[in-house]
Backbone as CSV, one residue per row, in Angstrom:
resi,resn,N_x,N_y,N_z,CA_x,CA_y,CA_z,C_x,C_y,C_z
1,MET,-31.620,53.549,-55.115,-31.735,54.282,-53.873,-32.578,53.502,-52.867
2,LEU,-33.612,52.820,-53.361,-34.492,52.050,-52.499,-33.735,50.875,-51.867
3,ASN,-32.861,50.238,-52.637,-32.063,49.135,-52.094,-31.091,49.619,-51.025
4,VAL,-30.535,50.812,-51.204,-29.610,51.373,-50.228,-30.365,51.657,-48.937
5,MET,-31.612,52.195,-49.026,-32.423,52.500,-47.840,-32.779,51.216,-47.080
6,LYS,-33.118,50.152,-47.834,-33.450,48.885,-47.181,-32.218,48.320,-46.480
7,SER,-31.073,48.410,-47.104,-29.839,47.924,-46.522,-29.491,48.687,-45.251
8,VAL,-29.649,50.011,-45.252,-29.388,50.832,-44.066,-30.384,50.484,-42.976
9,GLN,-31.644,50.280,-43.355,-32.686,49.951,-42.387,-32.390,48.596,-41.734
10,ILE,-31.985,47.602,-42.517,-31.661,46.274,-41.966,-30.447,46.379,-41.045
11,ASP,-29.439,47.141,-41.466,-28.260,47.333,-40.624,-28.634,47.995,-39.305
12,LEU,-29.538,48.977,-39.355,-29.973,49.673,-38.144,-30.714,48.716,-37.215
13,TYR,-31.619,47.870,-37.775,-32.345,46.885,-36.954,-31.388,45.875,-36.318
14,LEU,-30.429,45.401,-37.081,-29.449,44.455,-36.535,-28.609,45.096,-35.430
15,ALA,-28.193,46.346,-35.628,-27.400,47.043,-34.612,-28.215,47.241,-33.340
16,MET,-29.501,47.622,-33.486,-30.358,47.825,-32.302,-30.616,46.501,-31.583
17,THR,-30.813,45.423,-32.351,-31.022,44.100,-31.747,-29.782,43.680,-30.962
18,LEU,-28.626,43.857,-31.570,-27.372,43.532,-30.891,-27.194,44.376,-29.639
19,PHE,-27.503,45.668,-29.715,-27.404,46.572,-28.566,-28.276,46.070,-27.418
20,TRP,-29.545,45.725,-27.687,-30.451,45.274,-26.627,-30.048,43.905,-26.077
21,MET,-29.458,43.062,-26.914,-28.971,41.775,-26.414,-27.821,41.988,-25.428
22,VAL,-26.909,42.903,-25.753,-25.790,43.211,-24.856,-26.319,43.782,-23.548
23,ILE,-27.289,44.694,-23.621,-27.894,45.280,-22.411,-28.549,44.180,-21.571
24,ALA,-29.265,43.254,-22.188,-29.936,42.175,-21.460,-28.916,41.269,-20.764
25,ILE,-27.831,40.943,-21.457,-26.798,40.087,-20.861,-26.133,40.780,-19.678
26,VAL,-25.819,42.043,-19.821,-25.211,42.812,-18.721,-26.168,42.862,-17.535
27,ALA,-27.445,43.091,-17.797,-28.440,43.164,-16.715,-28.558,41.819,-16.001
28,LEU,-28.577,40.740,-16.753,-28.657,39.412,-16.135,-27.438,39.115,-15.280
29,CYS,-26.284,39.521,-15.751,-25.053,39.308,-14.969,-25.089,40.098,-13.670
30,MET,-25.653,41.277,-13.719,-25.692,42.118,-12.518,-26.697,41.604,-11.486
31,ILE,-27.783,40.965,-11.921,-28.792,40.512,-10.965,-28.630,39.038,-10.607
32,ALA,-27.712,38.323,-11.270,-27.495,36.909,-10.947,-26.921,36.802,-9.544
33,PRO,-27.330,35.768,-8.782,-26.785,35.614,-7.429,-25.286,35.353,-7.482
34,LYS,-24.596,35.829,-6.450,-23.154,35.617,-6.376,-22.878,34.140,-6.153
35,ALA,-21.794,33.691,-6.720,-21.406,32.291,-6.542,-21.069,32.060,-5.078
36,LYS,-21.519,30.917,-4.572,-21.237,30.573,-3.184,-19.796,30.110,-3.052
37,ASN,-19.294,30.239,-1.844,-17.977,29.704,-1.535,-18.038,28.188,-1.725
38,LYS,-17.196,27.642,-2.571,-17.243,26.215,-2.857,-17.013,25.384,-1.603
39,ASP,-16.176,25.849,-0.690,-15.916,25.104,0.542,-17.161,25.001,1.403
40,ALA,-18.039,25.989,1.347,-19.252,25.967,2.162,-20.215,24.889,1.688
41,ASP,-20.095,24.476,0.427,-20.992,23.469,-0.117,-20.481,22.042,0.062
42,VAL,-19.260,21.895,0.519,-18.704,20.558,0.691,-19.365,19.902,1.889
43,LYS,-19.873,18.683,1.683,-20.500,17.950,2.774,-19.744,16.651,2.966
44,ILE,-19.412,16.368,4.197,-18.755,15.104,4.498,-19.855,14.109,4.806
45,GLU,-19.897,13.038,4.049,-20.887,12.004,4.299,-20.332,11.068,5.370
46,GLY,-21.073,10.887,6.417,-20.648,9.966,7.457,-21.030,10.466,8.822
47,LEU,-20.855,9.601,9.786,-21.186,9.931,11.162,-19.935,10.125,12.001
48,LEU,-19.007,9.176,11.869,-17.770,9.235,12.648,-16.584,9.015,11.719
49,ARG,-15.491,9.671,12.044,-14.232,9.432,11.339,-13.225,9.007,12.398
50,VAL,-12.626,7.845,12.191,-11.633,7.309,13.115,-10.268,7.463,12.452
51,VAL,-9.366,8.176,13.126,-8.035,8.438,12.567,-6.989,7.886,13.523
52,MET,-6.147,7.022,13.003,-5.043,6.456,13.780,-3.740,6.984,13.185
53,THR,-2.864,7.509,14.036,-1.588,8.044,13.579,-0.446,7.442,14.396
54,TYR,0.724,7.425,13.778,1.937,7.033,14.494,3.108,7.773,13.870
55,ASP,4.274,7.659,14.466,5.463,8.428,14.100,5.651,8.501,12.583
56,ASP,5.637,9.726,12.058,5.761,9.940,10.614,7.112,9.505,10.060
57,MET,8.116,9.447,10.883,9.459,9.052,10.427,9.708,7.553,10.619
58,SER,8.658,6.816,10.946,8.766,5.383,11.176,8.377,4.611,9.917
59,ASP,9.057,3.491,9.683,8.686,2.599,8.589,7.846,1.437,9.111
60,ASP,7.267,1.590,10.283,6.372,0.571,10.828,5.109,0.502,9.966
61,ASP,4.457,-0.647,10.002,3.155,-0.804,9.342,2.174,-1.230,10.427
62,ILE,1.381,-0.278,10.851,0.411,-0.517,11.914,-0.975,-0.322,11.320
63,ASP,-1.843,-1.290,11.551,-3.159,-1.288,10.921,-4.265,-0.980,11.910
64,LEU,-5.206,-0.174,11.447,-6.423,0.143,12.201,-7.476,-0.899,11.863
65,HIS,-8.148,-1.420,12.880,-9.244,-2.379,12.713,-10.453,-1.849,13.481
66,ILE,-11.630,-2.031,12.927,-12.864,-1.762,13.669,-13.800,-2.933,13.421
67,LYS,-14.224,-3.549,14.520,-15.151,-4.677,14.448,-16.549,-4.172,14.787
68,ALA,-17.504,-4.438,13.889,-18.887,-3.989,14.057,-19.679,-5.005,14.878
69,PRO,-20.851,-4.600,15.370,-21.679,-5.514,16.166,-22.064,-6.803,15.431
70,ASN,-22.151,-6.767,14.101,-22.538,-7.976,13.354,-21.342,-8.891,13.079
71,GLY,-20.167,-8.554,13.626,-18.981,-9.377,13.464,-18.109,-8.992,12.277
72,GLN,-18.619,-8.161,11.370,-17.798,-7.724,10.240,-16.720,-6.766,10.739
73,GLU,-15.591,-6.784,10.034,-14.451,-5.981,10.463,-13.881,-5.222,9.267
74,VAL,-13.596,-3.946,9.463,-12.942,-3.168,8.418,-11.465,-3.057,8.800
75,TYR,-10.602,-3.336,7.809,-9.151,-3.265,7.996,-8.523,-3.394,6.608
76,PHE,-7.187,-3.519,6.533,-6.504,-3.485,5.235,-6.990,-4.546,4.261
77,ASN,-7.480,-5.669,4.747,-7.885,-6.762,3.864,-9.390,-6.770,3.577
78,ALA,-10.125,-5.897,4.245,-11.580,-5.742,4.026,-11.873,-4.256,4.184
79,LYS,-11.683,-3.516,3.106,-11.729,-2.051,3.176,-13.135,-1.487,3.314
80,VAL,-14.157,-2.316,3.084,-15.550,-1.894,3.260,-16.259,-2.993,4.032
81,ALA,-16.906,-2.615,5.139,-17.648,-3.586,5.936,-18.623,-2.858,6.846
82,ALA,-19.860,-3.307,6.868,-20.882,-2.839,7.822,-21.000,-1.317,7.886
83,GLY,-21.003,-0.665,6.736,-21.145,0.792,6.710,-19.886,1.550,7.083
84,MET,-18.753,0.832,7.150,-17.470,1.453,7.472,-16.568,1.348,6.252
85,PHE,-15.747,2.388,6.027,-14.909,2.455,4.845,-13.492,2.852,5.235
86,LEU,-12.525,1.978,4.940,-11.119,2.318,5.167,-10.698,3.253,4.046
87,ASP,-10.560,4.526,4.370,-10.210,5.535,3.374,-8.730,5.518,3.042
88,LEU,-7.907,5.158,4.013,-6.465,5.174,3.798,-5.817,4.059,4.603
89,ASP,-5.060,3.200,3.923,-4.266,2.157,4.565,-2.805,2.518,4.372
90,ASP,-2.149,2.914,5.442,-0.741,3.338,5.380,0.152,2.142,5.659
91,VAL,1.215,1.990,4.879,2.133,0.859,5.071,3.559,1.321,5.348
92,GLY,3.713,2.489,5.971,5.046,2.997,6.274,5.622,3.772,5.109
93,PHE,6.926,3.683,4.920,7.604,4.476,3.891,7.072,4.200,2.479
94,ALA,6.618,2.980,2.221,6.132,2.634,0.878,4.940,3.493,0.466
95,SER,4.188,4.030,1.434,3.024,4.882,1.136,3.402,6.347,1.004
96,ASP,4.648,6.683,1.302,5.033,8.087,1.423,5.549,8.728,0.135
97,THR,5.710,7.954,-0.925,6.293,8.495,-2.152,5.274,8.501,-3.273
98,MET,5.204,9.640,-3.956,4.368,9.743,-5.149,5.172,10.447,-6.226
99,GLN,4.694,10.363,-7.440,5.421,10.960,-8.560,4.851,12.346,-8.846
100,GLY,5.736,13.328,-8.931,5.331,14.689,-9.251,5.086,14.855,-10.744
101,LEU,4.570,16.001,-11.132,4.291,16.279,-12.538,5.551,16.237,-13.402
102,ASP,6.680,16.565,-12.775,7.942,16.550,-13.518,8.580,15.158,-13.555
103,GLY,7.887,14.163,-12.980,8.400,12.799,-12.973,9.284,12.477,-11.794
104,LYS,9.643,13.491,-11.015,10.510,13.272,-9.855,9.664,12.835,-8.657
105,PRO,10.252,12.001,-7.786,9.489,11.546,-6.620,9.275,12.676,-5.606
106,ILE,8.105,12.672,-5.009,7.764,13.591,-3.913,7.527,12.722,-2.687
107,ILE,8.217,13.044,-1.611,8.087,12.255,-0.387,7.294,13.056,0.632
108,ILE,6.227,12.440,1.136,5.394,13.051,2.177,5.368,12.079,3.342
109,ARG,6.024,12.444,4.404,6.088,11.571,5.576,4.841,11.793,6.438
110,LYS,3.899,10.873,6.337,2.676,10.937,7.133,2.181,9.517,7.330
111,ASN,2.133,9.063,8.564,1.643,7.722,8.870,0.290,7.831,9.558
112,GLU,-0.755,7.524,8.799,-2.097,7.543,9.377,-3.006,6.606,8.600
113,GLU,-3.998,6.091,9.305,-5.048,5.293,8.682,-6.373,5.926,9.089
114,ILE,-7.320,5.938,8.150,-8.592,6.636,8.366,-9.737,5.708,7.995
115,VAL,-10.732,5.612,8.895,-11.971,4.889,8.615,-13.122,5.860,8.788
116,THR,-13.997,5.927,7.776,-15.215,6.722,7.882,-16.366,5.759,8.138
117,MET,-17.129,6.050,9.187,-18.291,5.229,9.545,-19.531,5.979,9.071
118,ARG,-20.166,5.466,8.023,-21.299,6.162,7.406,-22.640,5.716,7.961
119,GLY,-22.626,4.687,8.737,-23.850,4.205,9.357,-23.492,3.453,10.624
120,LEU,-24.327,3.559,11.631,-24.063,2.877,12.900,-25.220,1.932,13.201
121,MET,-24.896,0.694,13.522,-25.923,-0.265,13.920,-25.884,-0.424,15.442
122,ASN,-26.966,-0.892,16.004,-27.015,-1.108,17.451,-26.063,-2.229,17.833
123,GLY,-25.369,-2.033,18.960,-24.448,-3.038,19.458,-23.068,-2.461,19.722
124,GLU,-22.115,-3.368,20.005,-20.780,-2.941,20.393,-19.808,-2.898,19.206
125,TYR,-19.072,-1.784,19.110,-17.976,-1.621,18.158,-16.667,-1.724,18.932
126,ILE,-15.666,-2.330,18.312,-14.350,-2.446,18.937,-13.323,-1.817,17.992
127,VAL,-12.591,-0.816,18.490,-11.581,-0.117,17.706,-10.216,-0.536,18.257
128,PHE,-9.380,-1.131,17.398,-8.079,-1.611,17.865,-7.049,-1.511,16.750
129,CYS,-5.788,-1.679,17.125,-4.715,-1.628,16.133,-3.917,-2.918,16.178
130,HIS,-3.167,-3.139,15.090,-2.389,-4.357,14.925,-1.021,-3.986,14.353
131,ALA,0.031,-4.433,15.023,1.397,-4.173,14.551,1.754,-5.211,13.491
132,TRP,1.546,-4.874,12.240,1.865,-5.786,11.148,3.384,-5.893,10.968
133,ARG,4.051,-4.725,11.039,5.512,-4.698,10.930,6.035,-3.607,11.856
134,LEU,7.009,-3.951,12.684,7.669,-2.971,13.548,9.150,-2.960,13.221
135,ASN,9.666,-1.792,12.886,11.097,-1.636,12.636,11.760,-0.862,13.767
136,SER,10.979,-0.546,14.774,11.496,0.171,15.940,11.136,-0.640,17.179
137,PRO,11.863,-0.445,18.285,11.587,-1.243,19.479,10.225,-0.939,20.100
138,GLN,9.710,0.234,19.826,8.410,0.630,20.380,7.768,1.639,19.428
139,SER,6.454,1.535,19.280,5.738,2.494,18.443,4.557,3.040,19.227
140,LYS,4.510,4.351,19.361,3.385,5.011,20.034,2.329,5.299,18.975
141,VAL,1.121,4.814,19.205,0.038,4.907,18.231,-1.128,5.664,18.874
142,LYS,-1.663,6.632,18.147,-2.756,7.460,18.664,-4.005,7.243,17.823
143,CYS,-5.141,7.168,18.507,-6.426,7.033,17.830,-7.326,8.178,18.270
144,GLU,-7.954,8.840,17.291,-8.913,9.900,17.583,-10.197,9.608,16.818
145,ILE,-11.315,9.858,17.474,-12.614,9.688,16.826,-13.257,11.060,16.730
146,PHE,-13.643,11.399,15.506,-14.197,12.710,15.190,-15.664,12.543,14.810
147,ASP,-16.552,13.266,15.497,-17.978,13.276,15.177,-18.188,14.261,14.034
148,ILE,-18.543,13.767,12.883,-18.637,14.604,11.690,-19.790,15.599,11.790
149,LYS,-20.895,15.189,12.399,-22.054,16.090,12.476,-21.808,17.272,13.409
150,THR,-21.209,17.013,14.567,-20.963,18.106,15.522,-19.609,18.766,15.303
151,LYS,-18.794,18.174,14.425,-17.462,18.703,14.095,-16.574,18.835,15.327
152,ARG,-16.564,17.772,16.138,-15.689,17.787,17.311,-15.151,16.380,17.585
153,TYR,-13.980,16.366,18.243,-13.394,15.091,18.634,-14.122,14.577,19.864
154,VAL,-14.480,13.295,19.841,-15.201,12.709,20.962,-14.347,11.707,21.727
155,TYR,-13.158,11.393,21.186,-12.323,10.404,21.851,-10.881,10.526,21.366
156,SER,-9.947,10.286,22.277,-8.535,10.252,21.917,-7.799,9.364,22.909
157,LYS,-6.941,8.490,22.395,-6.147,7.612,23.261,-4.894,7.189,22.516
158,SER,-3.796,7.029,23.263,-2.552,6.521,22.703,-2.192,5.205,23.373
159,VAL,-1.597,4.316,22.592,-1.113,3.032,23.113,0.307,2.814,22.596
160,ASP,1.046,1.935,23.272,2.396,1.569,22.841,2.391,0.137,22.327
161,LEU,3.022,-0.064,21.188,3.185,-1.405,20.629,4.661,-1.783,20.711
162,HIS,4.944,-3.024,21.157,6.323,-3.479,21.337,6.654,-4.710,20.502
163,LEU,5.645,-5.436,20.053,5.860,-6.714,19.385,5.174,-6.755,18.019
164,VAL,5.809,-7.414,17.077,5.167,-7.661,15.786,3.964,-8.567,16.024
165,ARG,2.897,-8.301,15.318,1.612,-9.022,15.402,0.849,-8.727,16.694
166,GLN,1.284,-7.750,17.452,0.602,-7.382,18.696,-0.665,-6.590,18.384
167,TYR,-1.731,-6.848,19.160,-2.992,-6.108,19.060,-3.160,-5.274,20.318
168,LYS,-3.677,-4.048,20.152,-4.001,-3.193,21.307,-5.365,-2.558,21.054
169,THR,-6.192,-2.568,22.070,-7.536,-1.987,21.969,-7.486,-0.513,22.322
170,PHE,-8.094,0.311,21.475,-8.240,1.739,21.791,-9.505,1.961,22.616
171,ILE,-10.629,1.482,22.099,-11.918,1.712,22.765,-12.935,0.699,22.256
172,ARG,-13.895,0.421,23.121,-15.095,-0.328,22.749,-16.254,0.606,23.069
173,PHE,-17.201,0.736,22.136,-18.362,1.580,22.423,-19.641,0.906,21.954
174,VAL,-20.713,1.178,22.695,-22.016,0.583,22.400,-22.915,1.659,21.811
175,VAL,-23.581,1.304,20.707,-24.490,2.219,20.018,-25.923,1.730,20.182
176,GLU,-26.814,2.664,20.507,-28.256,2.400,20.518,-28.936,3.542,19.784
177,ASP,-29.721,3.214,18.790,-30.461,4.202,17.989,-29.562,5.330,17.477
178,GLY,-28.390,4.963,16.990,-27.488,5.933,16.371,-26.670,6.757,17.335
179,LYS,-26.757,6.470,18.637,-26.007,7.241,19.630,-25.117,6.317,20.446
180,ILE,-23.929,6.816,20.777,-23.027,6.065,21.647,-23.551,6.198,23.075
181,VAL,-23.881,5.062,23.688,-24.469,5.091,25.032,-23.496,4.639,26.113
182,SER,-22.433,3.932,25.733,-21.443,3.544,26.737,-20.120,3.216,26.051
183,THR,-19.036,3.328,26.833,-17.700,3.008,26.337,-16.945,2.226,27.399
184,ASN,-15.944,1.476,26.964,-15.030,0.832,27.911,-13.720,0.562,27.195
185,ASN,-12.705,0.197,27.950,-11.375,-0.072,27.399,-10.953,-1.524,27.622
186,LEU,-11.922,-2.425,27.736,-11.585,-3.829,27.919,-10.763,-4.320,26.729
187,ASP,-9.732,-5.090,27.032,-8.842,-5.579,25.991,-9.592,-6.538,25.074
188,TYR,-9.311,-6.447,23.788,-9.887,-7.357,22.796,-8.754,-8.045,22.057
189,GLN,-8.853,-9.343,21.911,-7.888,-10.118,21.131,-8.665,-10.970,20.150
190,PRO,-8.340,-10.880,18.857,-9.001,-11.759,17.891,-8.795,-13.211,18.274
191,ASP,-9.691,-14.065,17.842,-9.618,-15.494,18.174,-8.262,-16.082,17.822
192,GLY,-7.690,-16.824,18.746,-6.426,-17.510,18.499,-5.185,-16.657,18.607
193,VAL,-5.339,-15.399,19.041,-4.189,-14.500,19.146,-3.816,-14.339,20.614
194,LEU,-2.543,-14.525,20.917,-2.067,-14.319,22.277,-1.149,-13.119,22.288
195,ASN,-1.273,-12.258,23.284,-0.397,-11.093,23.416,0.553,-11.289,24.561
């Protein structure tokens, strides 16, 4: 009889312990802070985002270039330079196809190149494009500069390209102490290039 009483007593203690553990877990769940919206926690690292777009149905290959004050240049062949990062190098139709989970190709027609500028040095930056390949008689190319901190577009311009290997300047801007202090549209041509 004594063993039966001890067994019942142990069972009662275990049941009460389990009961209080469940109560504690429920209480903690009720007072825990609500999960934040994951999108609200996303932070874009960088100061400026430069986006160049052209006709999505075009197989042209037009490249975005940005030359920094120290002479370094970010473009398809130098994807990181002077605090600038080429996030996307589009090469026309060849960039538009990816493989789906079922193994079938998925085609997304979008022609754009993106550079994120994570740091700005004092001096002049030159933003321009280069017609690497043109399969159409003319390509209209648009460049927009987005200020990541203020979340607004600070610049937009379109240019027309007519010739393979042609360069066109979108904008030149001068930075002092992290701020753009002046802009101009003077034409820029890399050394040895004639337009």
